[in-house]
C-alpha angles and dihedrals in degrees: 000000000000119000121217116235119225107235136184087257087067100037097050095056090049091052092047090048090055090049089049091051091052091050091048093047095048093042093053101036110027104029102024128233109229138001120207095228105025100038122216119029127205092276094057099092097038089053094048092046090045093055091046091049090047091054093047090047091053091050091047092050092050090048091052093078094090115101108232136127114268119216127187113199115199091247089064090057096057095090092046092047088048090055091050090049090050091049093050094044089047088063090053108034104010134258102278095051089044092053091046092053091045093052093049094046093045097048096042104038107024101032092034095223120163118260090253093055091042093053093045090050090046092052092049094047094047091047090054094045095046094038098046104030106028104031103026104032099024095225109184102229117197113261100205135228095287092055090048090052093049097042096051 
């Protein structure tokens, strides 16, 4: 009888499914999904993304049954390391400034865009984030330790 090894191709989809479940739960219970008169509430996008992530996680888990060697080149870790950097910098300077720095660094130094293209992309992305999430949906983004020190 052959035993099946548990690989990273199985563990990662399980972890992302748990993250998806947390997003769905918080989106539906804490932030709310939809209001009859006003439309989408702050939990609308986290819930949609959570269900999408849950579906993709299920597909990835089902596709992990093939026996093959898994390799993880360092270039594949750049997005994940970027997310960790954003999370850590969010604790210090807040989410919006962290995302702004990340977008500029990513477009200029990893994607090798010109400064003009980088700044245009940055302006468009920040307009969407501030317009849709801050002004329209009222998402309460974390402010960071520095903001807390200045504000109090």
